[in-house]
SEDOLO-664690 format. One line per field, with one value per residue (C-alpha): residue in three letters; z, y, x; residue number from 1. Coordinates in nm, 3 decimals, always signed. Layout:
N
type = (ala;...);
z = (Z;...);
y = (Y;...);
x = (X;...);
seq = (NUM;...);
//
This chain:
388
type = (unk;unk;unk;unk;unk;unk;unk;unk;unk;unk;unk;unk;unk;unk;unk;unk;unk;unk;unk;unk;unk;unk;unk;unk;unk;unk;unk;unk;unk;unk;unk;unk;unk;unk;unk;unk;unk;unk;unk;unk;unk;unk;unk;unk;unk;unk;unk;unk;unk;unk;unk;unk;unk;unk;unk;unk;unk;unk;unk;unk;unk;unk;unk;unk;unk;unk;unk;unk;unk;unk;unk;unk;unk;unk;unk;unk;unk;unk;unk;unk;unk;unk;unk;unk;unk;unk;unk;unk;unk;unk;unk;unk;unk;unk;unk;unk;unk;unk;unk;unk;unk;unk;unk;unk;unk;unk;unk;unk;unk;unk;unk;unk;unk;unk;unk;unk;unk;unk;unk;unk;unk;unk;unk;unk;unk;unk;unk;unk;unk;unk;unk;unk;unk;unk;unk;unk;unk;unk;unk;unk;unk;unk;unk;unk;unk;unk;unk;unk;unk;unk;unk;unk;unk;unk;unk;unk;unk;unk;unk;unk;unk;unk;unk;unk;unk;unk;unk;unk;unk;unk;unk;unk;unk;unk;unk;unk;unk;unk;unk;unk;unk;unk;unk;unk;unk;unk;unk;unk;unk;unk;unk;unk;unk;unk;unk;unk;unk;unk;unk;unk;unk;unk;unk;unk;unk;unk;unk;unk;unk;unk;unk;unk;unk;unk;unk;unk;unk;unk;unk;unk;unk;unk;unk;unk;unk;unk;unk;unk;unk;unk;unk;unk;unk;unk;unk;unk;unk;unk;unk;unk;unk;unk;unk;unk;unk;unk;unk;unk;unk;unk;unk;unk;unk;unk;unk;unk;unk;unk;unk;unk;unk;unk;unk;unk;unk;unk;unk;unk;unk;unk;unk;unk;unk;unk;unk;unk;unk;unk;unk;unk;unk;unk;unk;unk;unk;unk;unk;unk;unk;unk;unk;unk;unk;unk;unk;unk;unk;unk;unk;unk;unk;unk;unk;unk;unk;unk;unk;unk;unk;unk;unk;unk;unk;unk;unk;unk;unk;unk;unk;unk;unk;unk;unk;unk;unk;unk;unk;unk;unk;unk;unk;unk;unk;unk;unk;unk;unk;unk;unk;unk;unk;unk;unk;unk;unk;unk;unk;unk;unk;unk;unk;unk;unk;unk;unk;unk;unk;unk;unk;unk;unk;unk;unk;unk;unk;unk;unk;unk;unk;unk;unk;unk;unk;unk;unk;unk;unk;unk;unk;unk;unk;unk;unk;unk;unk;unk;unk;unk);
z = (+0.000;-0.084;+0.196;+0.210;+0.311;+0.527;+0.544;+0.847;+0.872;+0.814;+1.120;+1.290;+1.179;+1.451;+1.714;+1.562;+1.633;+1.999;+1.901;+2.090;+1.954;+1.921;+1.664;+1.752;+1.495;+1.512;+1.353;+1.016;+0.741;+0.743;+0.840;+0.530;+0.551;+0.323;+0.528;+0.710;+1.087;+1.212;+0.870;+0.837;+0.680;+0.609;+0.764;+0.544;+0.617;+0.425;+0.152;+0.107;+0.292;+0.497;+0.873;+1.027;+0.977;+1.205;+1.270;+1.162;+1.373;+1.355;+1.718;+1.924;+1.876;+1.499;+1.449;+1.677;+1.540;+1.467;+1.304;+1.238;+0.947;+0.616;+0.640;+0.358;+0.553;+0.857;+0.961;+0.984;+1.187;+1.435;+1.479;+1.533;+1.796;+1.986;+1.991;+2.115;+2.396;+2.496;+2.486;+2.726;+2.974;+2.949;+3.009;+3.329;+3.425;+3.493;+3.285;+3.478;+3.828;+3.949;+4.198;+3.951;+3.619;+3.535;+3.386;+3.113;+2.787;+2.584;+2.732;+2.448;+2.395;+2.646;+2.390;+2.085;+2.010;+2.074;+2.184;+2.230;+2.567;+2.619;+2.961;+3.050;+3.306;+3.350;+2.990;+2.851;+2.681;+2.687;+2.413;+2.471;+2.193;+2.249;+1.879;+1.590;+1.380;+1.558;+1.450;+1.120;+1.306;+1.598;+1.447;+1.348;+1.709;+1.840;+1.601;+1.707;+2.076;+2.025;+1.910;+2.261;+2.494;+2.779;+2.577;+2.491;+2.466;+2.336;+2.424;+2.268;+2.472;+2.320;+2.539;+2.592;+2.290;+2.045;+1.795;+1.700;+1.474;+1.681;+1.546;+1.676;+2.036;+2.261;+2.201;+1.903;+1.964;+2.183;+2.433;+2.743;+3.021;+3.327;+3.522;+3.823;+3.813;+4.059;+4.193;+4.441;+4.529;+4.594;+4.383;+4.203;+4.000;+3.675;+3.489;+3.168;+2.990;+3.238;+3.471;+3.461;+3.214;+3.115;+3.436;+3.701;+3.790;+3.725;+3.766;+4.146;+4.183;+4.362;+4.562;+4.694;+4.800;+4.975;+5.168;+5.325;+5.528;+5.710;+5.765;+6.033;+6.320;+6.164;+6.072;+5.702;+5.486;+5.111;+4.915;+4.545;+4.613;+4.288;+4.327;+4.663;+4.563;+4.843;+5.095;+5.012;+5.051;+5.385;+5.515;+5.395;+5.587;+5.907;+5.913;+6.185;+5.943;+5.588;+5.469;+5.090;+4.978;+4.619;+4.469;+4.242;+4.387;+4.130;+4.238;+4.605;+4.520;+4.332;+4.633;+4.858;+4.622;+4.623;+5.002;+4.995;+4.735;+4.959;+5.283;+5.450;+5.422;+5.801;+5.834;+5.521;+5.489;+5.154;+5.142;+4.834;+4.900;+4.775;+4.917;+5.014;+5.201;+5.371;+5.492;+5.621;+5.799;+5.904;+6.276;+6.273;+6.271;+6.078;+6.108;+5.731;+5.454;+5.081;+4.844;+4.488;+4.293;+3.918;+3.712;+3.824;+3.529;+3.189;+3.005;+3.069;+3.110;+3.413;+3.605;+3.840;+3.944;+3.975;+4.212;+4.428;+4.432;+4.537;+4.809;+4.945;+4.943;+5.111;+5.367;+5.469;+5.516;+5.704;+5.949;+5.996;+6.040;+6.381;+6.544;+6.382;+6.089;+5.732;+5.411;+5.072;+4.828;+4.448;+4.136;+3.799;+3.621;+3.339;+3.336;+3.706;+3.735;+4.033;+4.163;+4.134;+4.316;+4.594;+4.621;+4.650;+4.931;+5.103;+5.082;+5.235;+5.510;+5.602;+5.631;+5.838;+6.099;+6.155;+6.142;+5.819;+5.680;+5.330;+5.392;+5.029;+4.671;+4.456;+4.084;+3.821;+3.791;+3.548;+3.298;+3.250;+3.102;+3.031;+2.688;+2.764;+2.475;+2.617;+2.978;+2.987;+3.021;+3.384;+3.489;+3.827;+4.122;+4.479;+4.830;+5.160;+5.430;+5.807;+6.005;+6.367);
y = (+0.000;+0.347;+0.603;+0.969;+1.021;+1.272;+1.321;+1.361;+1.618;+1.483;+1.297;+1.270;+0.908;+0.819;+0.888;+0.621;+0.361;+0.397;+0.266;+0.537;+0.538;+0.917;+1.149;+1.518;+1.785;+1.936;+1.621;+1.699;+1.939;+2.059;+1.935;+1.907;+2.110;+1.882;+1.562;+1.455;+1.462;+1.108;+0.966;+0.688;+0.798;+0.660;+0.834;+0.851;+0.959;+1.249;+1.006;+0.867;+0.537;+0.393;+0.442;+0.398;+0.389;+0.578;+0.823;+1.183;+1.486;+1.859;+1.865;+1.853;+1.475;+1.468;+1.091;+0.806;+0.502;+0.178;-0.007;+0.031;-0.213;-0.165;-0.279;-0.404;-0.427;-0.204;-0.387;-0.716;-0.543;-0.402;-0.739;-0.906;-0.651;-0.676;-1.056;-1.025;-0.794;-1.046;-1.330;-1.132;-1.099;-1.471;-1.538;-1.332;-1.504;-1.170;-1.296;-1.625;-1.487;-1.607;-1.319;-1.042;-0.985;-0.634;-0.556;-0.355;-0.548;-0.291;-0.024;+0.208;+0.229;-0.051;-0.285;-0.102;+0.045;+0.412;+0.604;+0.298;+0.188;-0.110;-0.206;-0.514;-0.506;-0.847;-0.941;-0.585;-0.429;-0.050;+0.115;+0.461;+0.624;+0.915;+0.967;+1.049;+0.793;+0.508;+0.618;+0.419;+0.104;+0.110;-0.146;-0.367;-0.357;-0.438;-0.732;-0.864;-0.841;-1.016;-1.328;-1.370;-1.606;-1.355;-1.059;-1.033;-0.656;-0.371;-0.004;+0.290;+0.601;+0.848;+1.050;+1.420;+1.644;+1.352;+1.420;+1.089;+1.036;+0.970;+0.617;+0.529;+0.627;+0.384;+0.019;-0.124;-0.491;-0.684;-0.512;-0.389;-0.538;-0.567;-0.281;-0.466;-0.588;-0.795;-0.696;-0.933;-1.051;-0.701;-0.561;-0.228;-0.048;+0.056;+0.359;+0.340;+0.581;+0.868;+0.794;+0.904;+0.744;+0.408;+0.387;+0.274;+0.320;-0.032;+0.076;+0.097;-0.263;-0.404;-0.085;-0.104;-0.462;-0.346;-0.082;-0.353;-0.474;-0.138;-0.079;-0.312;-0.111;+0.216;+0.544;+0.601;+0.913;+0.851;+1.173;+1.222;+0.904;+0.880;+0.558;+0.473;+0.190;+0.239;+0.293;-0.036;-0.230;-0.063;-0.136;-0.496;-0.539;-0.417;-0.041;+0.135;+0.412;+0.516;+0.870;+0.920;+1.280;+1.395;+1.725;+1.542;+1.469;+1.191;+1.029;+1.040;+0.884;+0.606;+0.546;+0.524;+0.274;+0.061;+0.064;-0.063;-0.323;-0.466;-0.445;-0.191;+0.121;+0.145;+0.236;+0.451;+0.825;+1.004;+1.379;+1.603;+1.866;+2.019;+1.797;+2.083;+2.255;+1.931;+1.866;+2.224;+2.236;+1.879;+1.848;+1.471;+1.293;+0.974;+0.666;+0.620;+0.880;+0.807;+1.085;+0.982;+1.305;+1.340;+1.429;+1.775;+1.809;+1.773;+1.883;+1.989;+2.353;+2.272;+2.066;+2.348;+2.421;+2.047;+2.002;+2.286;+2.120;+1.784;+1.948;+2.140;+1.831;+1.601;+1.863;+1.903;+1.527;+1.498;+1.763;+1.612;+1.241;+1.076;+0.972;+0.647;+0.705;+0.580;+0.784;+0.623;+0.898;+0.888;+1.085;+0.976;+1.273;+1.134;+1.451;+1.426;+1.154;+0.924;+1.109;+1.449;+1.318;+1.174;+1.502;+1.684;+1.454;+1.519;+1.895;+1.853;+1.629;+1.887;+2.157;+1.932;+1.883;+1.522;+1.198;+1.023;+0.688;+0.549;+0.205;+0.104;+0.228;+0.149;+0.146;+0.026;-0.342;-0.610;-0.540;-0.188;-0.299;-0.047;-0.051;-0.035;+0.210;+0.435;+0.523;+0.771;+0.466;+0.434;+0.704;+0.585;+0.657;+0.580;+0.577;+0.433;+0.674;+0.620;+0.941;+0.988);
x = (+0.000;+0.123;+0.132;+0.222;+0.585;+0.767;+1.144;+1.366;+1.641;+1.988;+2.115;+1.775;+1.736;+1.989;+1.724;+1.500;+1.766;+1.668;+1.323;+1.136;+0.777;+0.750;+0.904;+0.890;+0.810;+1.160;+1.305;+1.146;+1.233;+0.873;+0.527;+0.303;-0.017;-0.218;-0.182;-0.497;-0.469;-0.415;-0.334;-0.079;+0.248;+0.593;+0.891;+1.201;+1.556;+1.710;+1.820;+1.468;+1.516;+1.227;+1.257;+0.911;+0.535;+0.299;+0.017;+0.078;-0.020;+0.053;+0.157;+0.474;+0.471;+0.437;+0.444;+0.338;+0.516;+0.330;+0.619;+0.990;+0.955;+0.768;+0.406;+0.187;-0.139;-0.193;-0.509;-0.322;-0.051;-0.305;-0.475;-0.138;-0.034;-0.362;-0.336;+0.021;-0.098;-0.366;-0.112;+0.106;-0.184;-0.248;+0.119;+0.105;-0.224;-0.391;-0.688;-0.707;-0.769;-1.110;-1.129;-1.041;-1.217;-1.095;-0.755;-0.583;-0.573;-0.378;-0.151;-0.054;+0.318;+0.372;+0.214;+0.355;+0.012;+0.075;-0.234;-0.460;-0.600;-0.829;-0.962;-1.167;-1.449;-1.610;-1.700;-1.693;-1.392;-1.374;-1.164;-1.021;-0.822;-0.583;-0.502;-0.735;-0.549;-0.726;-1.075;-1.087;-0.978;-1.222;-1.459;-1.166;-1.043;-1.392;-1.427;-1.086;-1.176;-1.510;-1.325;-1.189;-1.381;-1.386;-1.521;-1.893;-1.934;-1.718;-1.767;-1.583;-1.507;-1.259;-1.025;-1.092;-1.026;-1.044;-1.322;-1.485;-1.790;-2.100;-2.144;-1.797;-1.884;-2.069;-2.142;-1.953;-2.033;-2.277;-2.502;-2.322;-2.529;-2.304;-2.153;-2.011;-1.650;-1.449;-1.107;-0.945;-1.296;-1.433;-1.719;-1.713;-1.977;-1.811;-1.947;-1.750;-1.983;-2.001;-1.710;-1.348;-1.105;-1.255;-1.459;-1.209;-0.843;-0.719;-0.356;-0.396;-0.516;-0.210;-0.154;-0.510;-0.442;-0.123;-0.319;-0.534;-0.233;-0.220;-0.592;-0.729;-0.875;-0.755;-0.920;-0.853;-0.879;-0.895;-0.846;-0.925;-1.119;-1.323;-1.527;-1.374;-1.142;-0.888;-1.169;-1.340;-1.014;-0.946;-1.295;-1.290;-0.965;-1.130;-1.077;-1.275;-1.375;-1.292;-1.366;-1.374;-1.320;-1.363;-1.471;-1.716;-2.062;-2.105;-1.778;-1.878;-2.214;-2.035;-1.808;-2.113;-2.272;-1.957;-1.957;-2.317;-2.226;-1.953;-2.158;-1.927;-2.144;-2.187;-1.818;-1.789;-1.838;-1.837;-1.768;-1.787;-1.522;-1.198;-0.924;-0.694;-0.978;-1.074;-0.719;-0.705;-1.040;-1.122;-1.059;-1.021;-0.688;-0.627;-0.409;-0.380;-0.408;-0.417;-0.310;-0.396;-0.451;-0.503;-0.197;-0.086;+0.155;-0.013;+0.304;+0.664;+0.563;+0.347;+0.606;+0.707;+0.349;+0.282;+0.576;+0.447;+0.105;+0.249;+0.454;+0.158;-0.066;+0.183;+0.284;-0.081;-0.114;+0.215;+0.103;-0.241;-0.171;-0.148;+0.178;+0.290;+0.056;+0.097;+0.067;+0.017;+0.113;+0.111;+0.189;+0.051;+0.212;+0.422;+0.631;+0.721;+0.984;+1.030;+1.336;+1.168;+0.862;+1.079;+1.270;+0.937;+0.828;+1.162;+1.106;+0.759;+0.902;+1.166;+0.902;+0.674;+0.945;+0.840;+1.037;+0.947;+1.058;+1.012;+0.862;+0.820;+0.800;+0.498;+0.430;+0.183;+0.082;+0.191;-0.089;+0.056;+0.392;+0.665;+0.824;+1.197;+1.238;+0.963;+1.054;+0.764;+0.539;+0.647;+0.404;+0.270;+0.500;+0.404;+0.552;+0.442;+0.559;+0.572;+0.521;+0.629);
seq = (1;2;3;4;5;6;7;8;9;10;11;12;13;14;15;16;17;18;19;20;21;22;23;24;25;26;27;28;29;30;31;32;33;34;35;36;37;38;39;40;41;42;43;44;45;46;47;48;49;50;51;52;53;54;55;56;57;58;59;60;61;62;63;64;65;66;67;68;69;70;71;72;73;74;75;76;77;78;79;80;81;82;83;84;85;86;87;88;89;90;91;92;93;94;95;96;97;98;99;100;101;102;103;104;105;106;107;108;109;110;111;112;113;114;115;116;117;118;119;120;121;122;123;124;125;126;127;128;129;130;131;132;133;134;135;136;137;138;139;140;141;142;143;144;145;146;147;148;149;150;151;152;153;154;155;156;157;158;159;160;161;162;163;164;165;166;167;168;169;170;171;172;173;174;175;176;177;178;179;180;181;182;183;184;185;186;187;188;189;190;191;192;193;194;195;196;197;198;199;200;201;202;203;204;205;206;207;208;209;210;211;212;213;214;215;216;217;218;219;220;221;222;223;224;225;226;227;228;229;230;231;232;233;234;235;236;237;238;239;240;241;242;243;244;245;246;247;248;249;250;251;252;253;254;255;256;257;258;259;260;261;262;263;264;265;266;267;268;269;270;271;272;273;274;275;276;277;278;279;280;281;282;283;284;285;286;287;288;289;290;291;292;293;294;295;296;297;298;299;300;301;302;303;304;305;306;307;308;309;310;311;312;313;314;315;316;317;318;319;320;321;322;323;324;325;326;327;328;329;330;331;332;333;334;335;336;337;338;339;340;341;342;343;344;345;346;347;348;349;350;351;352;353;354;355;356;357;358;359;360;361;362;363;364;365;366;367;368;369;370;371;372;373;374;375;376;377;378;379;380;381;382;383;384;385;386;387;388);
//
């Protein structure tokens, strides 16, 4: 198949030898104005030799690479890569757990499918695209997923700012009939249509399980709680009380519903409030605090402000928590690296004046693999801190 081509500046082809899946706009002689946004193009070196195939965009990241080898049929390539991603999950047995039926099936660059996310909730697969280039292939992806024994429904939900034709949003295959998923035996209502991301934050699965070990008999504060995942784990493990705080009324309602679903509502309290204001004004002290905010840094330009936000948030929690308390603190900002996040926590600790130990470091689970050529894929950073 013939594709439009775009040429790299002399010497820029060396960067492709590192197999990073992004090519930035500055690597090209010029960005053509007549190429359709999201169209598949071939990238050539300055001599006209093939270097890569990918989606074209008039953005900072000009090309998201699909293949470093020539491709005759893109549809066959996509099917092959999705099957390879599913095989990986089967190899890790994440799809064979009788007590967990939600996981990430495709993790973008981690599965060499840049800009494509697919999450599984019970027997429903939810597709979320972050690049316009995936739009023509949505039905192909749905058809491929429907051939799997564990998938009976496919729902499409584009990421924010991705303009998708109306017929490509919503149910693409089957009739989505179940909205309750299992995670380590706990039940969660999943709102993939109206909820955040694809409906649940699957990437915190193992970290929620870890929290349970610290929760028995404790008073727990779960901030930026969304649907109350951490709270439910704490309560199931025997927490005296779990307070879920989120600025969204809908999120708090979902957390309350999940508490009812797991028969722990008598020890759960949902509060719709700004987290910073709650930490400032709430007179209660807690044994365990979870800090799991949304990404504070959406791009490199916002890193400084993000770091200040993380410092302010963690300092407030460090001051508030009881003697001997535990803080689970996270950053999902891709642009804030692990060392910078740790340095930020150290700055907050110094200002708090308290004795603080790092008990453990946390990250994303096995179904969110990191492409070794794409270190940005290691986005979730977490610490368990002991405060005295």
